[in-house]
ChimeraX commands (.cxc) that place a marker at each C-alpha (Angstrom):
marker #1 position 0.00,0.00,0.00 radius 0.5
marker #1 position 1.21,3.49,-0.82 radius 0.5
marker #1 position 2.53,5.50,2.10 radius 0.5
marker #1 position 1.99,9.24,2.59 radius 0.5
marker #1 position 4.87,11.12,1.01 radius 0.5
marker #1 position 6.08,8.35,-1.31 radius 0.5
marker #1 position 4.73,10.19,-4.35 radius 0.5
marker #1 position 2.50,7.38,-5.60 radius 0.5
marker #1 position -0.81,9.23,-5.35 radius 0.5
marker #1 position 0.63,12.50,-6.64 radius 0.5
marker #1 position 2.11,10.78,-9.67 radius 0.5
marker #1 position -1.17,9.02,-10.39 radius 0.5
marker #1 position -3.01,12.31,-10.71 radius 0.5
marker #1 position -0.21,14.42,-12.19 radius 0.5
marker #1 position 0.32,12.18,-15.23 radius 0.5
marker #1 position -3.26,12.85,-16.31 radius 0.5
marker #1 position -4.56,15.59,-18.65 radius 0.5
marker #1 position -7.06,16.60,-15.98 radius 0.5
marker #1 position -4.29,17.86,-13.71 radius 0.5
marker #1 position -3.78,21.01,-15.81 radius 0.5
marker #1 position -7.31,21.92,-16.94 radius 0.5
marker #1 position -7.61,24.81,-14.46 radius 0.5
marker #1 position -4.10,26.12,-15.13 radius 0.5
marker #1 position -5.12,29.63,-16.18 radius 0.5
marker #1 position -6.84,30.31,-12.84 radius 0.5
marker #1 position -3.71,29.09,-11.05 radius 0.5
marker #1 position -1.66,31.50,-13.14 radius 0.5
marker #1 position -3.87,34.33,-11.88 radius 0.5
marker #1 position -3.50,33.21,-8.26 radius 0.5
marker #1 position 0.27,33.32,-8.63 radius 0.5
marker #1 position 0.16,36.79,-10.13 radius 0.5
marker #1 position -2.03,38.01,-7.26 radius 0.5
marker #1 position 0.85,37.50,-4.85 radius 0.5
marker #1 position 2.70,40.83,-5.24 radius 0.5
marker #1 position 6.31,39.56,-5.52 radius 0.5
marker #1 position 5.33,37.03,-8.19 radius 0.5
marker #1 position 3.07,39.48,-9.98 radius 0.5
marker #1 position 5.83,42.09,-10.13 radius 0.5
marker #1 position 8.44,39.68,-11.47 radius 0.5
marker #1 position 6.21,38.18,-14.13 radius 0.5
marker #1 position 4.75,41.50,-15.30 radius 0.5
marker #1 position 8.29,42.74,-15.91 radius 0.5
marker #1 position 8.88,40.06,-18.53 radius 0.5
marker #1 position 9.33,41.27,-22.06 radius 0.5
marker #1 position 6.27,40.35,-24.09 radius 0.5
marker #1 position 4.26,39.04,-21.14 radius 0.5
marker #1 position 1.07,40.91,-22.01 radius 0.5
marker #1 position 1.32,40.02,-25.68 radius 0.5
marker #1 position 1.42,36.31,-24.79 radius 0.5
marker #1 position 0.08,35.94,-21.23 radius 0.5
marker #1 position -0.58,32.22,-21.49 radius 0.5
marker #1 position 2.87,31.46,-22.91 radius 0.5
marker #1 position 4.38,31.47,-19.43 radius 0.5
marker #1 position 1.97,28.72,-18.36 radius 0.5
marker #1 position 2.81,26.54,-21.35 radius 0.5
marker #1 position 6.54,27.00,-20.79 radius 0.5
marker #1 position 6.26,26.31,-17.07 radius 0.5
marker #1 position 3.99,23.26,-16.91 radius 0.5
marker #1 position 6.39,20.81,-18.66 radius 0.5
marker #1 position 9.25,21.92,-16.43 radius 0.5
marker #1 position 7.25,21.78,-13.20 radius 0.5
marker #1 position 5.60,18.46,-14.04 radius 0.5
marker #1 position 9.03,17.02,-14.85 radius 0.5
marker #1 position 9.92,17.54,-11.18 radius 0.5
marker #1 position 7.18,15.00,-10.43 radius 0.5
marker #1 position 7.36,12.59,-13.36 radius 0.5
marker #1 position 10.89,12.59,-14.78 radius 0.5
marker #1 position 13.44,9.95,-13.69 radius 0.5
marker #1 position 15.76,12.80,-12.66 radius 0.5
marker #1 position 12.96,14.76,-10.97 radius 0.5
marker #1 position 15.08,15.96,-8.04 radius 0.5
marker #1 position 17.85,17.26,-10.30 radius 0.5
marker #1 position 15.27,19.07,-12.40 radius 0.5
marker #1 position 13.82,20.70,-9.29 radius 0.5
marker #1 position 17.26,21.86,-8.15 radius 0.5
marker #1 position 17.93,23.40,-11.58 radius 0.5
marker #1 position 14.66,25.35,-11.40 radius 0.5
marker #1 position 15.61,26.55,-7.92 radius 0.5
marker #1 position 19.02,27.70,-9.11 radius 0.5
marker #1 position 17.55,29.59,-12.05 radius 0.5
marker #1 position 15.68,31.78,-9.56 radius 0.5
marker #1 position 18.62,32.76,-7.38 radius 0.5
marker #1 position 19.00,36.09,-9.19 radius 0.5
marker #1 position 15.35,37.09,-9.25 radius 0.5
marker #1 position 14.86,39.98,-6.85 radius 0.5
marker #1 position 13.32,43.41,-6.85 radius 0.5
marker #1 position 11.13,45.91,-5.07 radius 0.5
marker #1 position 7.34,45.74,-4.75 radius 0.5
marker #1 position 5.14,48.00,-2.60 radius 0.5
marker #1 position 8.31,49.52,-1.21 radius 0.5
marker #1 position 9.62,46.18,0.05 radius 0.5
marker #1 position 12.41,44.04,-1.32 radius 0.5
marker #1 position 11.62,40.51,-2.46 radius 0.5
marker #1 position 13.55,37.51,-3.72 radius 0.5
marker #1 position 12.10,34.59,-5.67 radius 0.5
marker #1 position 13.55,32.13,-3.16 radius 0.5
marker #1 position 12.06,33.81,-0.11 radius 0.5
marker #1 position 10.40,30.88,1.71 radius 0.5
marker #1 position 6.90,32.37,1.59 radius 0.5
marker #1 position 7.13,33.44,-2.05 radius 0.5
marker #1 position 8.41,30.09,-3.24 radius 0.5
marker #1 position 5.87,28.22,-1.11 radius 0.5
marker #1 position 2.94,30.22,-2.52 radius 0.5
marker #1 position 3.93,29.35,-6.07 radius 0.5
marker #1 position 4.10,25.68,-5.10 radius 0.5
marker #1 position 0.89,25.92,-3.08 radius 0.5
marker #1 position -1.02,26.99,-6.17 radius 0.5
marker #1 position 0.13,23.82,-7.96 radius 0.5
marker #1 position -0.84,21.75,-4.92 radius 0.5
marker #1 position -4.27,23.37,-5.06 radius 0.5
marker #1 position -4.44,22.76,-8.82 radius 0.5
marker #1 position -3.89,19.01,-8.51 radius 0.5
marker #1 position -6.23,18.55,-5.56 radius 0.5
marker #1 position -8.86,20.67,-7.30 radius 0.5
marker #1 position -8.49,18.55,-10.46 radius 0.5
marker #1 position -9.34,15.41,-8.47 radius 0.5
marker #1 position -12.41,17.04,-6.94 radius 0.5
marker #1 position -13.60,18.57,-10.20 radius 0.5
marker #1 position -12.77,16.08,-12.94 radius 0.5
marker #1 position -12.46,12.64,-11.35 radius 0.5
marker #1 position -15.20,10.52,-9.81 radius 0.5
marker #1 position -16.98,12.31,-6.99 radius 0.5
marker #1 position -15.75,11.38,-3.52 radius 0.5
marker #1 position -12.62,9.73,-4.91 radius 0.5
marker #1 position -10.51,11.09,-2.04 radius 0.5
marker #1 position -11.49,10.36,1.56 radius 0.5
marker #1 position -9.84,12.11,4.53 radius 0.5
marker #1 position -6.86,9.74,4.46 radius 0.5
marker #1 position -6.55,10.22,0.70 radius 0.5
marker #1 position -6.38,14.00,1.03 radius 0.5
marker #1 position -3.71,13.66,3.70 radius 0.5
marker #1 position -1.69,11.24,1.59 radius 0.5
marker #1 position -1.90,13.39,-1.52 radius 0.5
marker #1 position -0.90,16.48,0.45 radius 0.5
marker #1 position 2.06,14.63,2.00 radius 0.5
marker #1 position 3.13,13.70,-1.52 radius 0.5
marker #1 position 3.08,17.38,-2.53 radius 0.5
marker #1 position 5.27,18.27,0.45 radius 0.5
marker #1 position 7.77,15.57,-0.57 radius 0.5
marker #1 position 7.60,17.06,-4.08 radius 0.5
marker #1 position 8.45,20.49,-2.66 radius 0.5
marker #1 position 11.39,19.04,-0.75 radius 0.5
marker #1 position 13.01,18.18,-4.09 radius 0.5
marker #1 position 13.78,21.86,-4.60 radius 0.5
marker #1 position 16.15,21.79,-1.64 radius 0.5
marker #1 position 14.75,24.97,-0.10 radius 0.5
marker #1 position 13.54,26.00,3.34 radius 0.5
marker #1 position 10.42,24.21,4.57 radius 0.5
marker #1 position 9.67,26.92,7.09 radius 0.5
marker #1 position 6.51,28.11,5.33 radius 0.5
marker #1 position 5.13,24.64,4.58 radius 0.5
marker #1 position 2.00,23.66,6.56 radius 0.5
marker #1 position 2.39,20.37,8.42 radius 0.5
marker #1 position -0.95,18.81,7.44 radius 0.5
marker #1 position -3.62,19.10,4.78 radius 0.5
marker #1 position -5.95,20.85,7.24 radius 0.5
marker #1 position -3.23,23.42,7.99 radius 0.5
marker #1 position -2.54,23.82,4.27 radius 0.5
marker #1 position -6.20,24.52,3.61 radius 0.5
marker #1 position -6.31,27.10,6.41 radius 0.5
marker #1 position -3.13,28.84,5.25 radius 0.5
marker #1 position -4.13,28.79,1.58 radius 0.5
marker #1 position -7.54,30.27,2.42 radius 0.5
marker #1 position -5.88,32.95,4.57 radius 0.5
marker #1 position -3.65,34.00,1.67 radius 0.5
marker #1 position -6.71,34.23,-0.57 radius 0.5
marker #1 position -8.66,36.26,1.99 radius 0.5
marker #1 position -5.90,38.62,3.13 radius 0.5
marker #1 position -2.57,38.40,1.31 radius 0.5
marker #1 position -3.41,38.46,-2.39 radius 0.5
marker #1 position -3.80,41.72,-4.29 radius 0.5
marker #1 position -5.22,42.91,-7.57 radius 0.5
marker #1 position -1.76,43.50,-9.03 radius 0.5
marker #1 position -1.28,45.43,-12.29 radius 0.5
marker #1 position -0.61,42.15,-14.11 radius 0.5
marker #1 position -3.90,40.70,-12.91 radius 0.5
marker #1 position -5.83,43.86,-13.72 radius 0.5
marker #1 position -4.61,43.67,-17.28 radius 0.5
marker #1 position -5.37,39.99,-17.64 radius 0.5
marker #1 position -8.96,40.30,-16.41 radius 0.5
marker #1 position -9.62,43.46,-18.38 radius 0.5
marker #1 position -9.83,45.84,-15.43 radius 0.5
marker #1 position -6.97,48.13,-16.41 radius 0.5
marker #1 position -6.78,50.94,-18.95 radius 0.5
marker #1 position -5.97,48.51,-21.74 radius 0.5
marker #1 position -8.08,45.63,-23.01 radius 0.5
marker #1 position -7.36,42.21,-21.63 radius 0.5
marker #1 position -4.97,40.31,-23.90 radius 0.5
marker #1 position -6.00,37.19,-25.73 radius 0.5
marker #1 position -4.05,34.04,-26.40 radius 0.5
marker #1 position -2.28,33.78,-29.72 radius 0.5
marker #1 position -2.43,30.96,-32.21 radius 0.5
marker #1 position -1.83,27.53,-30.70 radius 0.5
marker #1 position 1.78,26.47,-31.13 radius 0.5
marker #1 position 2.31,23.49,-28.83 radius 0.5
marker #1 position 0.39,20.31,-27.94 radius 0.5
marker #1 position -0.70,21.75,-24.59 radius 0.5
marker #1 position -2.04,24.83,-26.35 radius 0.5
marker #1 position -3.82,22.73,-28.96 radius 0.5
marker #1 position -5.78,21.01,-26.19 radius 0.5
marker #1 position -6.58,24.13,-24.22 radius 0.5
marker #1 position -7.11,26.58,-27.10 radius 0.5
marker #1 position -10.74,25.51,-27.75 radius 0.5
marker #1 position -11.47,25.77,-24.02 radius 0.5
marker #1 position -9.89,29.21,-23.78 radius 0.5
marker #1 position -11.60,30.37,-26.95 radius 0.5
marker #1 position -15.09,29.50,-25.77 radius 0.5
marker #1 position -14.83,29.34,-21.99 radius 0.5
marker #1 position -11.55,31.14,-21.22 radius 0.5
marker #1 position -12.90,33.88,-18.96 radius 0.5
marker #1 position -15.54,31.57,-17.49 radius 0.5
marker #1 position -12.97,28.92,-16.56 radius 0.5
marker #1 position -10.27,31.33,-15.40 radius 0.5
marker #1 position -12.52,33.43,-13.17 radius 0.5
marker #1 position -14.85,30.61,-12.16 radius 0.5
marker #1 position -12.09,28.35,-10.91 radius 0.5
marker #1 position -10.69,31.02,-8.61 radius 0.5
marker #1 position -11.60,30.54,-4.94 radius 0.5
marker #1 position -14.93,32.32,-4.32 radius 0.5
marker #1 position -13.35,34.59,-1.69 radius 0.5
marker #1 position -10.94,35.91,-4.32 radius 0.5
marker #1 position -13.75,36.72,-6.73 radius 0.5
marker #1 position -15.67,38.53,-3.97 radius 0.5
marker #1 position -12.67,40.48,-2.68 radius 0.5
marker #1 position -11.80,41.89,-6.07 radius 0.5
marker #1 position -15.29,42.31,-7.45 radius 0.5
marker #1 position -14.80,39.92,-10.32 radius 0.5
marker #1 position -18.18,39.44,-12.00 radius 0.5
marker #1 position -19.77,36.05,-11.35 radius 0.5
marker #1 position -23.41,34.98,-11.49 radius 0.5
marker #1 position -25.46,31.89,-10.79 radius 0.5
marker #1 position -25.74,31.34,-14.54 radius 0.5
marker #1 position -21.95,31.52,-14.83 radius 0.5
marker #1 position -21.63,28.86,-12.13 radius 0.5
marker #1 position -24.15,26.63,-13.87 radius 0.5
marker #1 position -22.26,26.92,-17.17 radius 0.5
marker #1 position -18.97,26.15,-15.46 radius 0.5
marker #1 position -20.48,23.11,-13.74 radius 0.5
marker #1 position -21.80,21.84,-17.08 radius 0.5
marker #1 position -18.33,22.29,-18.60 radius 0.5
marker #1 position -16.78,20.35,-15.71 radius 0.5
marker #1 position -19.34,17.59,-16.23 radius 0.5
marker #1 position -18.44,17.33,-19.91 radius 0.5
marker #1 position -14.75,17.16,-19.06 radius 0.5
marker #1 position -15.35,14.53,-16.37 radius 0.5
marker #1 position -17.35,12.35,-18.74 radius 0.5
marker #1 position -14.82,12.80,-21.55 radius 0.5
marker #1 position -11.91,11.61,-19.46 radius 0.5
marker #1 position -13.84,8.83,-17.74 radius 0.5
marker #1 position -14.55,7.34,-21.16 radius 0.5
marker #1 position -10.98,7.82,-22.43 radius 0.5
marker #1 position -8.75,4.76,-21.79 radius 0.5
marker #1 position -6.36,5.69,-18.99 radius 0.5
marker #1 position -3.24,4.44,-20.84 radius 0.5
marker #1 position -4.16,6.68,-23.78 radius 0.5
marker #1 position -4.72,9.64,-21.45 radius 0.5
marker #1 position -1.32,9.21,-19.82 radius 0.5
marker #1 position 0.59,8.41,-23.00 radius 0.5
marker #1 position -0.73,11.42,-24.90 radius 0.5
marker #1 position -0.25,13.75,-21.93 radius 0.5
marker #1 position 3.34,12.60,-21.42 radius 0.5
marker #1 position 4.06,13.07,-25.12 radius 0.5
marker #1 position 2.49,16.54,-25.10 radius 0.5
marker #1 position 4.57,17.56,-22.09 radius 0.5
marker #1 position 7.80,16.39,-23.71 radius 0.5
marker #1 position 7.03,17.98,-27.07 radius 0.5
marker #1 position 5.87,21.24,-25.53 radius 0.5
marker #1 position 9.00,21.33,-23.36 radius 0.5
marker #1 position 11.26,20.85,-26.38 radius 0.5
marker #1 position 9.46,23.47,-28.47 radius 0.5
marker #1 position 9.57,26.13,-25.75 radius 0.5
marker #1 position 13.13,25.46,-24.59 radius 0.5
marker #1 position 14.55,28.41,-26.51 radius 0.5
marker #1 position 12.12,30.78,-24.77 radius 0.5
marker #1 position 13.21,29.90,-21.24 radius 0.5
marker #1 position 15.31,32.04,-19.01 radius 0.5
marker #1 position 19.06,31.58,-19.22 radius 0.5
marker #1 position 21.23,32.71,-16.25 radius 0.5
marker #1 position 22.82,36.03,-17.01 radius 0.5
marker #1 position 19.74,37.66,-18.53 radius 0.5
marker #1 position 18.39,40.75,-16.77 radius 0.5
marker #1 position 16.38,39.83,-13.70 radius 0.5
marker #1 position 13.58,42.14,-14.79 radius 0.5
marker #1 position 12.72,39.70,-17.57 radius 0.5
marker #1 position 12.18,36.78,-15.24 radius 0.5
marker #1 position 9.04,35.09,-14.00 radius 0.5
marker #1 position 8.56,32.24,-11.57 radius 0.5
marker #1 position 9.06,28.62,-12.73 radius 0.5
marker #1 position 11.33,29.48,-15.61 radius 0.5
marker #1 position 8.72,31.84,-17.09 radius 0.5
marker link #1:1,2 radius 0.2
marker link #1:2,3 radius 0.2
marker link #1:3,4 radius 0.2
marker link #1:4,5 radius 0.2
marker link #1:5,6 radius 0.2
marker link #1:6,7 radius 0.2
marker link #1:7,8 radius 0.2
marker link #1:8,9 radius 0.2
marker link #1:9,10 radius 0.2
marker link #1:10,11 radius 0.2
marker link #1:11,12 radius 0.2
marker link #1:12,13 radius 0.2
marker link #1:13,14 radius 0.2
marker link #1:14,15 radius 0.2
marker link #1:15,16 radius 0.2
marker link #1:16,17 radius 0.2
marker link #1:17,18 radius 0.2
marker link #1:18,19 radius 0.2
marker link #1:19,20 radius 0.2
marker link #1:20,21 radius 0.2
marker link #1:21,22 radius 0.2
marker link #1:22,23 radius 0.2
marker link #1:23,24 radius 0.2
marker link #1:24,25 radius 0.2
marker link #1:25,26 radius 0.2
marker link #1:26,27 radius 0.2
marker link #1:27,28 radius 0.2
marker link #1:28,29 radius 0.2
marker link #1:29,30 radius 0.2
marker link #1:30,31 radius 0.2
marker link #1:31,32 radius 0.2
marker link #1:32,33 radius 0.2
marker link #1:33,34 radius 0.2
marker link #1:34,35 radius 0.2
marker link #1:35,36 radius 0.2
marker link #1:36,37 radius 0.2
marker link #1:37,38 radius 0.2
marker link #1:38,39 radius 0.2
marker link #1:39,40 radius 0.2
marker link #1:40,41 radius 0.2
marker link #1:41,42 radius 0.2
marker link #1:42,43 radius 0.2
marker link #1:43,44 radius 0.2
marker link #1:44,45 radius 0.2
marker link #1:45,46 radius 0.2
marker link #1:46,47 radius 0.2
marker link #1:47,48 radius 0.2
marker link #1:48,49 radius 0.2
marker link #1:49,50 radius 0.2
marker link #1:50,51 radius 0.2
marker link #1:51,52 radius 0.2
marker link #1:52,53 radius 0.2
marker link #1:53,54 radius 0.2
marker link #1:54,55 radius 0.2
marker link #1:55,56 radius 0.2
marker link #1:56,57 radius 0.2
marker link #1:57,58 radius 0.2
marker link #1:58,59 radius 0.2
marker link #1:59,60 radius 0.2
marker link #1:60,61 radius 0.2
marker link #1:61,62 radius 0.2
marker link #1:62,63 radius 0.2
marker link #1:63,64 radius 0.2
marker link #1:64,65 radius 0.2
marker link #1:65,66 radius 0.2
marker link #1:66,67 radius 0.2
marker link #1:67,68 radius 0.2
marker link #1:68,69 radius 0.2
marker link #1:69,70 radius 0.2
marker link #1:70,71 radius 0.2
marker link #1:71,72 radius 0.2
marker link #1:72,73 radius 0.2
marker link #1:73,74 radius 0.2
marker link #1:74,75 radius 0.2
marker link #1:75,76 radius 0.2
marker link #1:76,77 radius 0.2
marker link #1:77,78 radius 0.2
marker link #1:78,79 radius 0.2
marker link #1:79,80 radius 0.2
marker link #1:80,81 radius 0.2
marker link #1:81,82 radius 0.2
marker link #1:82,83 radius 0.2
marker link #1:83,84 radius 0.2
marker link #1:84,85 radius 0.2
marker link #1:85,86 radius 0.2
marker link #1:86,87 radius 0.2
marker link #1:87,88 radius 0.2
marker link #1:88,89 radius 0.2
marker link #1:89,90 radius 0.2
marker link #1:90,91 radius 0.2
marker link #1:91,92 radius 0.2
marker link #1:92,93 radius 0.2
marker link #1:93,94 radius 0.2
marker link #1:94,95 radius 0.2
marker link #1:95,96 radius 0.2
marker link #1:96,97 radius 0.2
marker link #1:97,98 radius 0.2
marker link #1:98,99 radius 0.2
marker link #1:99,100 radius 0.2
marker link #1:100,101 radius 0.2
marker link #1:101,102 radius 0.2
marker link #1:102,103 radius 0.2
marker link #1:103,104 radius 0.2
marker link #1:104,105 radius 0.2
marker link #1:105,106 radius 0.2
marker link #1:106,107 radius 0.2
marker link #1:107,108 radius 0.2
marker link #1:108,109 radius 0.2
marker link #1:109,110 radius 0.2
marker link #1:110,111 radius 0.2
marker link #1:111,112 radius 0.2
marker link #1:112,113 radius 0.2
marker link #1:113,114 radius 0.2
marker link #1:114,115 radius 0.2
marker link #1:115,116 radius 0.2
marker link #1:116,117 radius 0.2
marker link #1:117,118 radius 0.2
marker link #1:118,119 radius 0.2
marker link #1:119,120 radius 0.2
marker link #1:120,121 radius 0.2
marker link #1:121,122 radius 0.2
marker link #1:122,123 radius 0.2
marker link #1:123,124 radius 0.2
marker link #1:124,125 radius 0.2
marker link #1:125,126 radius 0.2
marker link #1:126,127 radius 0.2
marker link #1:127,128 radius 0.2
marker link #1:128,129 radius 0.2
marker link #1:129,130 radius 0.2
marker link #1:130,131 radius 0.2
marker link #1:131,132 radius 0.2
marker link #1:132,133 radius 0.2
marker link #1:133,134 radius 0.2
marker link #1:134,135 radius 0.2
marker link #1:135,136 radius 0.2
marker link #1:136,137 radius 0.2
marker link #1:137,138 radius 0.2
marker link #1:138,139 radius 0.2
marker link #1:139,140 radius 0.2
marker link #1:140,141 radius 0.2
marker link #1:141,142 radius 0.2
marker link #1:142,143 radius 0.2
marker link #1:143,144 radius 0.2
marker link #1:144,145 radius 0.2
marker link #1:145,146 radius 0.2
marker link #1:146,147 radius 0.2
marker link #1:147,148 radius 0.2
marker link #1:148,149 radius 0.2
marker link #1:149,150 radius 0.2
marker link #1:150,151 radius 0.2
marker link #1:151,152 radius 0.2
marker link #1:152,153 radius 0.2
marker link #1:153,154 radius 0.2
marker link #1:154,155 radius 0.2
marker link #1:155,156 radius 0.2
marker link #1:156,157 radius 0.2
marker link #1:157,158 radius 0.2
marker link #1:158,159 radius 0.2
marker link #1:159,160 radius 0.2
marker link #1:160,161 radius 0.2
marker link #1:161,162 radius 0.2
marker link #1:162,163 radius 0.2
marker link #1:163,164 radius 0.2
marker link #1:164,165 radius 0.2
marker link #1:165,166 radius 0.2
marker link #1:166,167 radius 0.2
marker link #1:167,168 radius 0.2
marker link #1:168,169 radius 0.2
marker link #1:169,170 radius 0.2
marker link #1:170,171 radius 0.2
marker link #1:171,172 radius 0.2
marker link #1:172,173 radius 0.2
marker link #1:173,174 radius 0.2
marker link #1:174,175 radius 0.2
marker link #1:175,176 radius 0.2
marker link #1:176,177 radius 0.2
marker link #1:177,178 radius 0.2
marker link #1:178,179 radius 0.2
marker link #1:179,180 radius 0.2
marker link #1:180,181 radius 0.2
marker link #1:181,182 radius 0.2
marker link #1:182,183 radius 0.2
marker link #1:183,184 radius 0.2
marker link #1:184,185 radius 0.2
marker link #1:185,186 radius 0.2
marker link #1:186,187 radius 0.2
marker link #1:187,188 radius 0.2
marker link #1:188,189 radius 0.2
marker link #1:189,190 radius 0.2
marker link #1:190,191 radius 0.2
marker link #1:191,192 radius 0.2
marker link #1:192,193 radius 0.2
marker link #1:193,194 radius 0.2
marker link #1:194,195 radius 0.2
marker link #1:195,196 radius 0.2
marker link #1:196,197 radius 0.2
marker link #1:197,198 radius 0.2
marker link #1:198,199 radius 0.2
marker link #1:199,200 radius 0.2
marker link #1:200,201 radius 0.2
marker link #1:201,202 radius 0.2
marker link #1:202,203 radius 0.2
marker link #1:203,204 radius 0.2
marker link #1:204,205 radius 0.2
marker link #1:205,206 radius 0.2
marker link #1:206,207 radius 0.2
marker link #1:207,208 radius 0.2
marker link #1:208,209 radius 0.2
marker link #1:209,210 radius 0.2
marker link #1:210,211 radius 0.2
marker link #1:211,212 radius 0.2
marker link #1:212,213 radius 0.2
marker link #1:213,214 radius 0.2
marker link #1:214,215 radius 0.2
marker link #1:215,216 radius 0.2
marker link #1:216,217 radius 0.2
marker link #1:217,218 radius 0.2
marker link #1:218,219 radius 0.2
marker link #1:219,220 radius 0.2
marker link #1:220,221 radius 0.2
marker link #1:221,222 radius 0.2
marker link #1:222,223 radius 0.2
marker link #1:223,224 radius 0.2
marker link #1:224,225 radius 0.2
marker link #1:225,226 radius 0.2
marker link #1:226,227 radius 0.2
marker link #1:227,228 radius 0.2
marker link #1:228,229 radius 0.2
marker link #1:229,230 radius 0.2
marker link #1:230,231 radius 0.2
marker link #1:231,232 radius 0.2
marker link #1:232,233 radius 0.2
marker link #1:233,234 radius 0.2
marker link #1:234,235 radius 0.2
marker link #1:235,236 radius 0.2
marker link #1:236,237 radius 0.2
marker link #1:237,238 radius 0.2
marker link #1:238,239 radius 0.2
marker link #1:239,240 radius 0.2
marker link #1:240,241 radius 0.2
marker link #1:241,242 radius 0.2
marker link #1:242,243 radius 0.2
marker link #1:243,244 radius 0.2
marker link #1:244,245 radius 0.2
marker link #1:245,246 radius 0.2
marker link #1:246,247 radius 0.2
marker link #1:247,248 radius 0.2
marker link #1:248,249 radius 0.2
marker link #1:249,250 radius 0.2
marker link #1:250,251 radius 0.2
marker link #1:251,252 radius 0.2
marker link #1:252,253 radius 0.2
marker link #1:253,254 radius 0.2
marker link #1:254,255 radius 0.2
marker link #1:255,256 radius 0.2
marker link #1:256,257 radius 0.2
marker link #1:257,258 radius 0.2
marker link #1:258,259 radius 0.2
marker link #1:259,260 radius 0.2
marker link #1:260,261 radius 0.2
marker link #1:261,262 radius 0.2
marker link #1:262,263 radius 0.2
marker link #1:263,264 radius 0.2
marker link #1:264,265 radius 0.2
marker link #1:265,266 radius 0.2
marker link #1:266,267 radius 0.2
marker link #1:267,268 radius 0.2
marker link #1:268,269 radius 0.2
marker link #1:269,270 radius 0.2
marker link #1:270,271 radius 0.2
marker link #1:271,272 radius 0.2
marker link #1:272,273 radius 0.2
marker link #1:273,274 radius 0.2
marker link #1:274,275 radius 0.2
marker link #1:275,276 radius 0.2
marker link #1:276,277 radius 0.2
marker link #1:277,278 radius 0.2
marker link #1:278,279 radius 0.2
marker link #1:279,280 radius 0.2
marker link #1:280,281 radius 0.2
marker link #1:281,282 radius 0.2
marker link #1:282,283 radius 0.2
marker link #1:283,284 radius 0.2
marker link #1:284,285 radius 0.2
marker link #1:285,286 radius 0.2
marker link #1:286,287 radius 0.2
marker link #1:287,288 radius 0.2
marker link #1:288,289 radius 0.2
marker link #1:289,290 radius 0.2
view
């Protein structure tokens, strides 16, 4: 039987297309944390291709779960962020500050747990299952070789801390205002699909992009920042989730995993030239190799 922290449950869910379906909302949550929002917004071309960062990041981050050399990959990502620092709201920040790095990881933890709740069979995780999956995500975080000071000790503590960040610590940063169309300029749109991950998500973004991105934010975040959301919106989002759940329940699991793994590898290879290389100006950097 799998033991908490051995990675078995995390790997089971992470090597599945469903693990990334809510990725755009997670991108927003990261940008709402001021140090991350400031670093990413400073990237050249970010607003012209706001979703590009997600497509470049997912293969690298998921490799720290799924690749044979996962720990080495995690350490390389950590080292790429040693030079990312700056000033936001009058305070200095560094990408490897324990709280900043943990929040970025916490959003991915939330993404995977949310994917199980939303797109797998209802009630698939019991209390022990949640605890085991959370322990796996902590072991995943340990691969980066960074301070664990900010990491909650249990799933219940994680949920409390995550909810507290959403209720009190996140902000409507300039990057977020632009992305949700609340700034002086119109919200950007995604460009033509270029990679396998984009090919899958492009139809979703085209038809349900705003609905999925805003709807999959925690409700407290939508309320705090006055993001428009109605009962009809929720009903549409629930219908979309039902379609996705049925689609993947009828897809053979080996096909799901094989095509997702291939898409990750191909997307990673096609975006390699766009990644940060040490020595570039820090102002161009975003979290997770953006």
